[in-house]
VOPASE-674138 format. One record per atom (N, C-alpha, C): residue number from 1; x negated, y negated, z; residue in one letter; atom name. Coordinates in nm, 4 decimals. Layout:
# residues N
+-------+----------+----------+----------+-------+------+
| ketor |        X |        Y |        Z | lokol | gufi |
+-------+----------+----------+----------+-------+------+
|   NUM |        X |        Y |        Z |     A |   CA |
...
+-------+----------+----------+----------+-------+------+
//
This chain:
# residues 112
+-------+----------+----------+----------+-------+------+
| ketor |        X |        Y |        Z | lokol | gufi |
+-------+----------+----------+----------+-------+------+
|     1 |   2.9372 | -10.9154 |  -1.0919 |     M |    N |
|     1 |   3.0093 | -10.8716 |  -0.9458 |     M |   CA |
|     1 |   3.0940 | -10.7616 |  -0.9508 |     M |    C |
|     2 |   3.1048 | -10.6563 |  -0.9162 |     I |    N |
|     2 |   3.2503 | -10.5734 |  -0.8782 |     I |   CA |
|     2 |   3.2611 | -10.6129 |  -0.7426 |     I |    C |
|     3 |   3.3812 | -10.6700 |  -0.7084 |     K |    N |
|     3 |   3.4698 | -10.7217 |  -0.5719 |     K |   CA |
|     3 |   3.5239 | -10.5882 |  -0.5557 |     K |    C |
|     4 |   3.5093 | -10.4878 |  -0.5294 |     L |    N |
|     4 |   3.5849 | -10.3585 |  -0.4346 |     L |   CA |
|     4 |   3.7018 | -10.4157 |  -0.4136 |     L |    C |
|     5 |   3.6950 | -10.5037 |  -0.3779 |     I |    N |
|     5 |   3.8692 | -10.4950 |  -0.2454 |     I |   CA |
|     5 |   3.9534 | -10.5699 |  -0.4272 |     I |    C |
|     6 |   3.8588 | -10.6880 |  -0.4317 |     D |    N |
|     6 |   4.0061 | -10.6829 |  -0.5773 |     D |   CA |
|     6 |   4.0318 | -10.6266 |  -0.7119 |     D |    C |
|     7 |   3.9173 | -10.5131 |  -0.7776 |     V |    N |
|     7 |   3.9696 | -10.3320 |  -0.7971 |     V |   CA |
|     7 |   4.0187 | -10.2903 |  -0.7698 |     V |    C |
|     8 |   4.0475 | -10.2627 |  -0.6020 |     L |    N |
|     8 |   4.0603 | -10.1360 |  -0.5695 |     L |   CA |
|     8 |   4.1844 | -10.2076 |  -0.4931 |     L |    C |
|     9 |   4.2590 | -10.3601 |  -0.4433 |     N |    N |
|     9 |   4.3691 | -10.4487 |  -0.4404 |     N |   CA |
|     9 |   4.4198 | -10.3025 |  -0.3271 |     N |    C |
|    10 |   4.3238 | -10.3563 |  -0.1894 |     S |    N |
|    10 |   4.2797 | -10.2214 |  -0.0900 |     S |   CA |
|    10 |   4.1383 | -10.3179 |   0.0427 |     S |    C |
|    11 |   4.1274 | -10.3050 |   0.0557 |     P |    N |
|    11 |   4.0479 | -10.3079 |   0.1795 |     P |   CA |
|    11 |   4.0500 | -10.1802 |   0.2064 |     P |    C |
|    12 |   4.0716 | -10.0598 |   0.1506 |     A |    N |
|    12 |   4.0430 |  -9.9677 |   0.2281 |     A |   CA |
|    12 |   3.9672 |  -9.8730 |   0.0677 |     A |    C |
|    13 |   3.8325 |  -9.8169 |   0.0632 |     A |    N |
|    13 |   3.7928 |  -9.7419 |  -0.0965 |     A |   CA |
|    13 |   3.8096 |  -9.5774 |   0.0565 |     A |    C |
|    14 |   3.8825 |  -9.6004 |  -0.0347 |     V |    N |
|    14 |   3.9436 |  -9.4145 |   0.0582 |     V |   CA |
|    14 |   3.9168 |  -9.2873 |  -0.0608 |     V |    C |
|    15 |   3.9825 |  -9.3211 |  -0.1934 |     S |    N |
|    15 |   3.9987 |  -9.1868 |  -0.2948 |     S |   CA |
|    15 |   3.8884 |  -9.1928 |  -0.4055 |     S |    C |
|    16 |   3.9024 |  -9.0745 |  -0.4674 |     S |    N |
|    16 |   3.7784 |  -9.0877 |  -0.5445 |     S |   CA |
|    16 |   3.8465 |  -9.0914 |  -0.6765 |     S |    C |
|    17 |   3.9992 |  -9.1306 |  -0.6894 |     G |    N |
|    17 |   4.0462 |  -9.2006 |  -0.8412 |     G |   CA |
|    17 |   4.0047 |  -9.3637 |  -0.8289 |     G |    C |
|    18 |   3.9402 |  -9.4372 |  -0.7598 |     G |    N |
|    18 |   3.9640 |  -9.5298 |  -0.6753 |     G |   CA |
|    18 |   3.8377 |  -9.5278 |  -0.7568 |     G |    C |
|    19 |   3.7472 |  -9.4229 |  -0.6989 |     G |    N |
|    19 |   3.5656 |  -9.4492 |  -0.6805 |     G |   CA |
|    19 |   3.5042 |  -9.4186 |  -0.8485 |     G |    C |
|    20 |   3.6071 |  -9.3111 |  -0.9221 |     Q |    N |
|    20 |   3.6033 |  -9.3481 |  -1.0395 |     Q |   CA |
|    20 |   3.6746 |  -9.4353 |  -1.1960 |     Q |    C |
|    21 |   3.7210 |  -9.5413 |  -1.0771 |     K |    N |
|    21 |   3.7474 |  -9.6550 |  -1.1555 |     K |   CA |
|    21 |   3.6072 |  -9.7015 |  -1.1696 |     K |    C |
|    22 |   3.5853 |  -9.7494 |  -1.0287 |     V |    N |
|    22 |   3.4235 |  -9.8244 |  -0.9536 |     V |   CA |
|    22 |   3.3095 |  -9.7638 |  -1.0308 |     V |    C |
|    23 |   3.3047 |  -9.6568 |  -1.1126 |     F |    N |
|    23 |   3.2227 |  -9.5362 |  -1.1651 |     F |   CA |
|    23 |   3.2037 |  -9.6290 |  -1.2664 |     F |    C |
|    24 |   3.3539 |  -9.5491 |  -1.3843 |     E |    N |
|    24 |   3.3132 |  -9.6093 |  -1.4962 |     E |   CA |
|    24 |   3.2981 |  -9.7926 |  -1.4789 |     E |    C |
|    25 |   3.2933 |  -9.8818 |  -1.4141 |     M |    N |
|    25 |   3.3101 | -10.0443 |  -1.4455 |     M |   CA |
|    25 |   3.0653 | -10.0152 |  -1.4118 |     M |    C |
|    26 |   3.0588 |  -9.9601 |  -1.3261 |     I |    N |
|    26 |   2.9167 |  -9.9547 |  -1.3321 |     I |   CA |
|    26 |   2.8199 |  -9.8611 |  -1.4799 |     I |    C |
|    27 |   2.8988 |  -9.7234 |  -1.5109 |     D |    N |
|    27 |   2.8487 |  -9.6991 |  -1.5689 |     D |   CA |
|    27 |   2.8394 |  -9.7914 |  -1.7670 |     D |    C |
|    28 |   2.9450 |  -9.8610 |  -1.7698 |     Q |    N |
|    28 |   2.9396 |  -9.9779 |  -1.8884 |     Q |   CA |
|    28 |   2.8595 | -10.0768 |  -1.8898 |     Q |    C |
|    29 |   2.8370 | -10.1409 |  -1.7522 |     S |    N |
|    29 |   2.7669 | -10.2455 |  -1.7994 |     S |   CA |
|    29 |   2.5774 | -10.1429 |  -1.7742 |     S |    C |
|    30 |   2.5677 | -10.0612 |  -1.7190 |     F |    N |
|    30 |   2.4039 |  -9.9622 |  -1.7210 |     F |   CA |
|    30 |   2.3953 |  -9.9768 |  -1.8676 |     F |    C |
|    31 |   2.4673 |  -9.8776 |  -1.9235 |     Q |    N |
|    31 |   2.4588 |  -9.8974 |  -1.9992 |     Q |   CA |
|    31 |   2.4483 | -10.0022 |  -2.1930 |     Q |    C |
|    32 |   2.4769 | -10.1056 |  -2.0804 |     K |    N |
|    32 |   2.3943 | -10.2320 |  -2.1564 |     K |   CA |
|    32 |   2.2314 | -10.2985 |  -2.0613 |     K |    C |
|    33 |   2.2790 | -10.2138 |  -1.9534 |     K |    N |
|    33 |   2.1395 | -10.3147 |  -1.8888 |     K |   CA |
|    33 |   2.1226 | -10.3536 |  -1.8435 |     K |    C |
|    34 |   2.2234 | -10.4316 |  -1.7472 |     E |    N |
|    34 |   2.3391 | -10.4390 |  -1.6788 |     E |   CA |
|    34 |   2.2774 | -10.4834 |  -1.5413 |     E |    C |
|    35 |   2.2489 | -10.5882 |  -1.4626 |     T |    N |
|    35 |   2.2307 | -10.5836 |  -1.3588 |     T |   CA |
|    35 |   2.3920 | -10.5384 |  -1.2834 |     T |    C |
|    36 |   2.4154 | -10.4668 |  -1.1310 |     V |    N |
|    36 |   2.5196 | -10.4575 |  -1.1143 |     V |   CA |
|    36 |   2.4975 | -10.5332 |  -0.9345 |     V |    C |
|    37 |   2.5995 | -10.5624 |  -0.9207 |     I |    N |
|    37 |   2.6194 | -10.6042 |  -0.7972 |     I |   CA |
|    37 |   2.7504 | -10.5715 |  -0.7761 |     I |    C |
|    38 |   2.8241 | -10.4485 |  -0.6038 |     L |    N |
|    38 |   2.9025 | -10.3631 |  -0.5330 |     L |   CA |
|    38 |   2.9230 | -10.4579 |  -0.4818 |     L |    C |
|    39 |   3.0548 | -10.5359 |  -0.4174 |     D |    N |
|    39 |   3.0168 | -10.5892 |  -0.3017 |     D |   CA |
|    39 |   3.1968 | -10.5524 |  -0.2865 |     D |    C |
|    40 |   3.1041 | -10.5095 |  -0.1788 |     F |    N |
|    40 |   3.2407 | -10.4771 |  -0.0866 |     F |   CA |
|    40 |   3.2580 | -10.5707 |   0.1178 |     F |    C |
|    41 |   3.2497 | -10.6855 |   0.0485 |     N |    N |
|    41 |   3.3284 | -10.7855 |   0.1320 |     N |   CA |
|    41 |   3.4892 | -10.7850 |   0.1257 |     N |    C |
|    42 |   3.5353 | -10.7443 |   0.2869 |     G |    N |
|    42 |   3.6880 | -10.7104 |   0.2768 |     G |   CA |
|    42 |   3.7179 | -10.5427 |   0.2980 |     G |    C |
|    43 |   3.6340 | -10.4276 |   0.2479 |     I |    N |
|    43 |   3.6310 | -10.3619 |   0.2838 |     I |   CA |
|    43 |   3.6092 | -10.3153 |   0.4170 |     I |    C |
|    44 |   3.7220 | -10.2403 |   0.5047 |     S |    N |
|    44 |   3.7155 | -10.2320 |   0.6288 |     S |   CA |
|    44 |   3.7293 | -10.0491 |   0.6874 |     S |    C |
|    45 |   3.7554 | -10.0169 |   0.5110 |     L |    N |
|    45 |   3.7388 |  -9.8256 |   0.5190 |     L |   CA |
|    45 |   3.7144 |  -9.7461 |   0.4130 |     L |    C |
|    46 |   3.6133 |  -9.6736 |   0.4080 |     L |    N |
|    46 |   3.5028 |  -9.6463 |   0.3364 |     L |   CA |
|    46 |   3.5279 |  -9.5177 |   0.3583 |     L |    C |
|    47 |   3.5257 |  -9.3888 |   0.2397 |     T |    N |
|    47 |   3.4636 |  -9.2504 |   0.2906 |     T |   CA |
|    47 |   3.4248 |  -9.2154 |   0.1875 |     T |    C |
|    48 |   3.3603 |  -9.1302 |   0.2252 |     S |    N |
|    48 |   3.2520 |  -8.9800 |   0.0594 |     S |   CA |
|    48 |   3.3464 |  -8.9797 |  -0.0158 |     S |    C |
|    49 |   3.4995 |  -8.9874 |  -0.0116 |     A |    N |
|    49 |   3.4608 |  -8.9192 |  -0.1195 |     A |   CA |
|    49 |   3.4945 |  -9.0509 |  -0.2207 |     A |    C |
|    50 |   3.5608 |  -9.1104 |  -0.1428 |     F |    N |
|    50 |   3.5223 |  -9.2857 |  -0.2758 |     F |   CA |
|    50 |   3.4131 |  -9.2663 |  -0.3142 |     F |    C |
|    51 |   3.2893 |  -9.2502 |  -0.2138 |     L |    N |
|    51 |   3.1479 |  -9.3021 |  -0.2813 |     L |   CA |
|    51 |   3.0953 |  -9.2205 |  -0.3665 |     L |    C |
|    52 |   3.1209 |  -9.0289 |  -0.3569 |     N |    N |
|    52 |   3.0908 |  -8.9388 |  -0.4259 |     N |   CA |
|    52 |   3.1019 |  -9.0637 |  -0.6062 |     N |    C |
|    53 |   3.2562 |  -9.0885 |  -0.5510 |     A |    N |
|    53 |   3.2713 |  -9.0449 |  -0.7291 |     A |   CA |
|    53 |   3.2534 |  -9.2142 |  -0.8231 |     A |    C |
|    54 |   3.2482 |  -9.3340 |  -0.7309 |     A |    N |
|    54 |   3.1732 |  -9.4175 |  -0.7225 |     A |   CA |
|    54 |   3.1088 |  -9.4807 |  -0.7634 |     A |    C |
|    55 |   2.9558 |  -9.3915 |  -0.6447 |     I |    N |
|    55 |   2.8457 |  -9.3483 |  -0.6926 |     I |   CA |
|    55 |   2.7299 |  -9.2481 |  -0.7164 |     I |    C |
|    56 |   2.7784 |  -9.1084 |  -0.6906 |     G |    N |
|    56 |   2.6688 |  -9.0459 |  -0.6304 |     G |   CA |
|    56 |   2.6835 |  -8.9633 |  -0.7365 |     G |    C |
|    57 |   2.8013 |  -8.9933 |  -0.8638 |     Q |    N |
|    57 |   2.8165 |  -8.9161 |  -0.9475 |     Q |   CA |
|    57 |   2.7471 |  -8.9761 |  -1.0588 |     Q |    C |
|    58 |   2.6655 |  -9.1577 |  -1.0728 |     L |    N |
|    58 |   2.5522 |  -9.1767 |  -1.1355 |     L |   CA |
|    58 |   2.4031 |  -9.0821 |  -1.1211 |     L |    C |
|    59 |   2.3761 |  -9.0567 |  -1.0464 |     Y |    N |
|    59 |   2.2513 |  -8.9396 |  -1.0509 |     Y |   CA |
|    59 |   2.2793 |  -8.8455 |  -1.1846 |     Y |    C |
|    60 |   2.3368 |  -8.8369 |  -1.1543 |     N |    N |
|    60 |   2.3510 |  -8.7248 |  -1.2795 |     N |   CA |
|    60 |   2.3426 |  -8.7857 |  -1.4426 |     N |    C |
|    61 |   2.3535 |  -8.9389 |  -1.4323 |     K |    N |
|    61 |   2.3249 |  -9.0054 |  -1.5899 |     K |   CA |
|    61 |   2.2089 |  -9.0885 |  -1.5029 |     K |    C |
|    62 |   2.1279 |  -9.1413 |  -1.4660 |     Y |    N |
|    62 |   2.0983 |  -9.2115 |  -1.4452 |     Y |   CA |
|    62 |   1.9539 |  -9.1355 |  -1.2777 |     Y |    C |
|    63 |   1.8898 |  -9.2151 |  -1.3772 |     N |    N |
|    63 |   1.7582 |  -9.1695 |  -1.2471 |     N |   CA |
|    63 |   1.6892 |  -9.2839 |  -1.1604 |     N |    C |
|    64 |   1.6955 |  -9.2307 |  -0.9966 |     S |    N |
|    64 |   1.6400 |  -9.3145 |  -0.9489 |     S |   CA |
|    64 |   1.6399 |  -9.4944 |  -0.9513 |     S |    C |
|    65 |   1.5380 |  -9.4468 |  -0.9813 |     D |    N |
|    65 |   1.4524 |  -9.5770 |  -1.1233 |     D |   CA |
|    65 |   1.5394 |  -9.6903 |  -1.1063 |     D |    C |
|    66 |   1.6155 |  -9.6453 |  -1.2315 |     I |    N |
|    66 |   1.7157 |  -9.7386 |  -1.2765 |     I |   CA |
|    66 |   1.7956 |  -9.7679 |  -1.1915 |     I |    C |
|    67 |   1.8570 |  -9.7128 |  -1.1201 |     L |    N |
|    67 |   1.9369 |  -9.7349 |  -1.0127 |     L |   CA |
|    67 |   1.9144 |  -9.8142 |  -0.8893 |     L |    C |
|    68 |   1.8113 |  -9.7932 |  -0.8952 |     I |    N |
|    68 |   1.7489 |  -9.9507 |  -0.7747 |     I |   CA |
|    68 |   1.6903 | -10.0909 |  -0.8075 |     I |    C |
|    69 |   1.6912 | -10.1087 |  -0.9596 |     K |    N |
|    69 |   1.6686 | -10.1646 |  -1.0842 |     K |   CA |
|    69 |   1.8223 | -10.2666 |  -1.1448 |     K |    C |
|    70 |   1.9404 | -10.1550 |  -1.0921 |     L |    N |
|    70 |   2.0653 | -10.1997 |  -1.1435 |     L |   CA |
|    70 |   2.1725 | -10.2396 |  -1.0974 |     L |    C |
|    71 |   2.1272 | -10.1505 |  -1.0066 |     L |    N |
|    71 |   2.2583 | -10.1660 |  -0.8821 |     L |   CA |
|    71 |   2.2595 | -10.2493 |  -0.7358 |     L |    C |
|    72 |   2.3199 | -10.3201 |  -0.7537 |     K |    N |
|    72 |   2.2394 | -10.3887 |  -0.5539 |     K |   CA |
|    72 |   2.4239 | -10.4349 |  -0.4713 |     K |    C |
|    73 |   2.3614 | -10.4055 |  -0.3879 |     L |    N |
|    73 |   2.5056 | -10.4052 |  -0.2742 |     L |   CA |
|    73 |   2.4661 | -10.4911 |  -0.2103 |     L |    C |
|    74 |   2.6502 | -10.5731 |  -0.1682 |     E |    N |
|    74 |   2.6231 | -10.6504 |  -0.1186 |     E |   CA |
|    74 |   2.7522 | -10.6704 |   0.0380 |     E |    C |
|    75 |   2.7125 | -10.6628 |   0.1195 |     N |    N |
|    75 |   2.7976 | -10.7539 |   0.2567 |     N |   CA |
|    75 |   2.8353 | -10.6229 |   0.2892 |     N |    C |
|    76 |   2.8181 | -10.4725 |   0.2818 |     I |    N |
|    76 |   2.8076 | -10.3664 |   0.3289 |     I |   CA |
|    76 |   2.6837 | -10.3252 |   0.4348 |     I |    C |
|    77 |   2.8211 | -10.2678 |   0.5477 |     S |    N |
|    77 |   2.7822 | -10.2802 |   0.7176 |     S |   CA |
|    77 |   2.7142 | -10.1817 |   0.6957 |     S |    C |
|    78 |   2.6188 | -10.2104 |   0.8831 |     N |    N |
|    78 |   2.5106 | -10.0514 |   0.9225 |     N |   CA |
|    78 |   2.5655 |  -9.9094 |   0.8340 |     N |    C |
|    79 |   2.6732 |  -9.9027 |   0.9243 |     T |    N |
|    79 |   2.7723 |  -9.7848 |   0.9672 |     T |   CA |
|    79 |   2.7824 |  -9.7494 |   0.7432 |     T |    C |
|    80 |   2.8290 |  -9.8052 |   0.7112 |     D |    N |
|    80 |   2.8640 |  -9.8075 |   0.5538 |     D |   CA |
|    80 |   2.7096 |  -9.7380 |   0.5233 |     D |    C |
|    81 |   2.6443 |  -9.8075 |   0.5340 |     K |    N |
|    81 |   2.4674 |  -9.8213 |   0.4885 |     K |   CA |
|    81 |   2.4829 |  -9.6107 |   0.4579 |     K |    C |
|    82 |   2.5054 |  -9.6024 |   0.6208 |     M |    N |
|    82 |   2.4328 |  -9.4744 |   0.6500 |     M |   CA |
|    82 |   2.5143 |  -9.3300 |   0.5593 |     M |    C |
|    83 |   2.6404 |  -9.3925 |   0.5451 |     L |    N |
|    83 |   2.7342 |  -9.3068 |   0.4928 |     L |   CA |
|    83 |   2.6763 |  -9.2879 |   0.2906 |     L |    C |
|    84 |   2.6615 |  -9.3908 |   0.2585 |     L |    N |
|    84 |   2.5842 |  -9.4433 |   0.1417 |     L |   CA |
|    84 |   2.4666 |  -9.3169 |   0.1137 |     L |    C |
|    85 |   2.3807 |  -9.3507 |   0.2351 |     K |    N |
|    85 |   2.2583 |  -9.2595 |   0.1898 |     K |   CA |
|    85 |   2.2478 |  -9.1209 |   0.2272 |     K |    C |
|    86 |   2.4097 |  -9.0456 |   0.3019 |     Q |    N |
|    86 |   2.3993 |  -8.9505 |   0.3194 |     Q |   CA |
|    86 |   2.4757 |  -8.8648 |   0.1371 |     Q |    C |
|    87 |   2.5448 |  -8.9389 |   0.1293 |     V |    N |
|    87 |   2.5921 |  -8.9632 |  -0.0538 |     V |   CA |
|    87 |   2.5184 |  -8.8888 |  -0.1467 |     V |    C |
|    88 |   2.4102 |  -9.0172 |  -0.0783 |     V |    N |
|    88 |   2.3133 |  -9.0750 |  -0.2445 |     V |   CA |
|    88 |   2.1863 |  -8.9259 |  -0.2446 |     V |    C |
|    89 |   2.2179 |  -8.8985 |  -0.1259 |     E |    N |
|    89 |   2.1325 |  -8.7746 |  -0.0809 |     E |   CA |
|    89 |   2.1529 |  -8.6430 |  -0.0641 |     E |    C |
|    90 |   2.2679 |  -8.6353 |  -0.0540 |     R |    N |
|    90 |   2.3586 |  -8.5208 |  -0.1653 |     R |   CA |
|    90 |   2.3705 |  -8.5130 |  -0.3108 |     R |    C |
|    91 |   2.4120 |  -8.6285 |  -0.3171 |     A |    N |
|    91 |   2.4600 |  -8.6617 |  -0.4969 |     A |   CA |
|    91 |   2.2657 |  -8.6250 |  -0.5861 |     A |    C |
|    92 |   2.1089 |  -8.6669 |  -0.5464 |     K |    N |
|    92 |   2.0135 |  -8.6152 |  -0.6249 |     K |   CA |
|    92 |   1.9794 |  -8.4494 |  -0.5995 |     K |    C |
|    93 |   2.0403 |  -8.3661 |  -0.4887 |     E |    N |
|    93 |   2.0265 |  -8.2847 |  -0.3923 |     E |   CA |
|    93 |   2.1615 |  -8.1650 |  -0.5675 |     E |    C |
|    94 |   2.1649 |  -8.2121 |  -0.5021 |     Y |    N |
|    94 |   2.3068 |  -8.1240 |  -0.6068 |     Y |   CA |
|    94 |   2.2707 |  -8.1804 |  -0.7766 |     Y |    C |
|    95 |   2.2506 |  -8.2948 |  -0.8169 |     F |    N |
|    95 |   2.2119 |  -8.3033 |  -0.9848 |     F |   CA |
|    95 |   2.0412 |  -8.2591 |  -1.0231 |     F |    C |
|    96 |   1.9370 |  -8.1649 |  -0.9082 |     K |    N |
|    96 |   1.8475 |  -8.2089 |  -0.8943 |     K |   CA |
|    96 |   1.8383 |  -7.9844 |  -0.9359 |     K |    C |
|    97 |   1.9946 |  -7.9641 |  -0.8773 |     N |    N |
|    97 |   2.0303 |  -7.7796 |  -0.8245 |     N |   CA |
|    97 |   2.0875 |  -7.7980 |  -0.9033 |     N |    C |
|    98 |   2.1308 |  -7.8349 |  -1.0145 |     K |    N |
|    98 |   2.3041 |  -7.8252 |  -1.0629 |     K |   CA |
|    98 |   2.2987 |  -7.7501 |  -1.0474 |     K |    C |
|    99 |   2.2149 |  -7.6052 |  -1.1872 |     E |    N |
|    99 |   2.2858 |  -7.4738 |  -1.2457 |     E |   CA |
|    99 |   2.3290 |  -7.3893 |  -1.0751 |     E |    C |
|   100 |   2.2101 |  -7.4338 |  -0.9835 |     S |    N |
|   100 |   2.2320 |  -7.3529 |  -0.8500 |     S |   CA |
|   100 |   2.2920 |  -7.3838 |  -0.7450 |     S |    C |
|   101 |   2.3618 |  -7.4898 |  -0.7897 |     Q |    N |
|   101 |   2.4321 |  -7.5355 |  -0.6961 |     Q |   CA |
|   101 |   2.5855 |  -7.5168 |  -0.7453 |     Q |    C |
|   102 |   2.6469 |  -7.4473 |  -0.9063 |     D |    N |
|   102 |   2.7247 |  -7.4052 |  -0.9635 |     D |   CA |
|   102 |   2.7141 |  -7.2863 |  -0.9406 |     D |    C |
|   103 |   2.6048 |  -7.1917 |  -0.9150 |     S |    N |
|   103 |   2.5819 |  -7.0467 |  -0.9365 |     S |   CA |
|   103 |   2.6513 |  -7.0217 |  -0.7941 |     S |    C |
|   104 |   2.5967 |  -7.1106 |  -0.7100 |     I |    N |
|   104 |   2.6379 |  -7.0765 |  -0.5714 |     I |   CA |
|   104 |   2.8038 |  -7.1241 |  -0.5470 |     I |    C |
|   105 |   2.8361 |  -7.1779 |  -0.5544 |     Y |    N |
|   105 |   2.9443 |  -7.1876 |  -0.5460 |     Y |   CA |
|   105 |   3.0031 |  -7.1400 |  -0.6187 |     Y |    C |
|   106 |   3.0088 |  -7.0662 |  -0.7299 |     K |    N |
|   106 |   3.0761 |  -6.9838 |  -0.7419 |     K |   CA |
|   106 |   3.0625 |  -6.8134 |  -0.7659 |     K |    C |
|   107 |   2.9642 |  -6.8150 |  -0.7259 |     D |    N |
|   107 |   2.9790 |  -6.6550 |  -0.6297 |     D |   CA |
|   107 |   3.0060 |  -6.6576 |  -0.4589 |     D |    C |
|   108 |   3.0445 |  -6.7156 |  -0.4201 |     S |    N |
|   108 |   3.1577 |  -6.7729 |  -0.3028 |     S |   CA |
|   108 |   3.2592 |  -6.7832 |  -0.3385 |     S |    C |
|   109 |   3.3252 |  -6.8181 |  -0.4620 |     L |    N |
|   109 |   3.4729 |  -6.8229 |  -0.4935 |     L |   CA |
|   109 |   3.5224 |  -6.6947 |  -0.5854 |     L |    C |
|   110 |   3.3895 |  -6.5671 |  -0.6029 |     G |    N |
|   110 |   3.4322 |  -6.4691 |  -0.6628 |     G |   CA |
|   110 |   3.4055 |  -6.4527 |  -0.8282 |     G |    C |
|   111 |   3.4019 |  -6.5904 |  -0.8500 |     D |    N |
|   111 |   3.3911 |  -6.6174 |  -1.0266 |     D |   CA |
|   111 |   3.2812 |  -6.5194 |  -1.0972 |     D |    C |
|   112 |   3.3272 |  -6.5115 |  -1.2441 |     E |    N |
|   112 |   3.1684 |  -6.4490 |  -1.2868 |     E |   CA |
|   112 |   3.1414 |  -6.5797 |  -1.3530 |     E |    C |
+-------+----------+----------+----------+-------+------+
//
């Protein structure tokens, strides 16, 4: 079990750096085919930046079936579930069409 409040030493899960730390913990367990319980108990502030880093980027390495099977969430509020759903939908779309998305991004910045 990953207790976010203990990993982050804070009730605020807001930074992508904190999310990256959680992502690495989840990824290590997934590589061993271990189920991960992500416990949101005590988390009073949650941002998409954190969720993108912690969970969104899992969709670059794992398919939805694996994530549904191995990642369990506990003590997450309904509001935070809605935010997570948005993050997951964007991550799925982005990683499904990564080359196309990167091309659009580069074109908008004028990069070749």
